[in-house]
Steps between C-alpha positions, in 0.01 A plus 500: 500500500295194560613153384276318257726198454862405454628382162700221659333161433511282810619143500253277674195550718516763773343267757625681812422847358142398418461325839616812687264715298212261573576487872521881521167542322327231706632642831379847395157380394428228753694572821596866529205715618397807301226646717659841562454454875720453803476127440724548193759680712485234772548230235812672373650539848420139578660350190750736334853599577547825688850651511465587870416139580789361301750746645381457857418130472163546672143548368391861479296649784197725471696791653757469220235515232340805667841668523579403134840375604677232696532572872746370755366165612239585760275279704226538237321205353580410141207535263547143378728325752494167310614655171781309328733775386704275269185390315373855468788578261381233257135585539569867420624398155153374409283785626444823310381853571233494232403367157738735312789401727428132433447551124822700457712249690357200320530672157870563550553150636325345199700701249846452653466191716478235227847570359661516844330174594629335180854619581497403871286186477183458702660444838770765454238752392276420797798551730590829329144624537474404868846626597449831320170550684657418835802721429277794404298464820814467712653800328193711569499390867871589533452843342172578681505309833243731659242466223171340608329492159413146382707400196306356209582401145726295288696803380827400671487146357412634157778756519737205546356337187536828307859532619575148379338578165711814469822304566405210276338683209614867495483532123168323440214720391197597708199628311372794705199726479617857491338837432520459123413128479701183520874536537759220489753564779806304615438332835788690659329833412149390596595339830749776570218755482 
């Protein structure tokens, strides 16, 4: 099933939702490289969160990338010694693995974010979005402390928004594209799937 829209009219302008969508699209188009070269990979290691870095509290070393896992702190030189690990968590929420990744995340955010923003207020919604993204990244780092893959995407933050929608509006209808056409589905069923 793919959501087309929710049948839950929002109250007020979704200023934060639209701003987050705009920032994600602008970052993808204007800042994040898409050359398909090693420069793209270097960019991701320089700016994004990496579970190994967060768990070990040190920037990843070339030997760790080559081993595809975190190593006991050796005398190696970090790839980007000046990397701000705490900022990398926030930056990761605005980078995406490709156009479909970006489009899917922003589509779900646009459909479900407006109602959650109306319920939480602009500031509360912005805090929910940010805290959900940070919590998702921290959770991944706790569960996979040896992982050296750069983390990208707003999926954790958007999952927090979807969870809030599910709690706030479980019986509201989501119009979903399904094999046989459009199907109205309760939010609890759609988001549960």
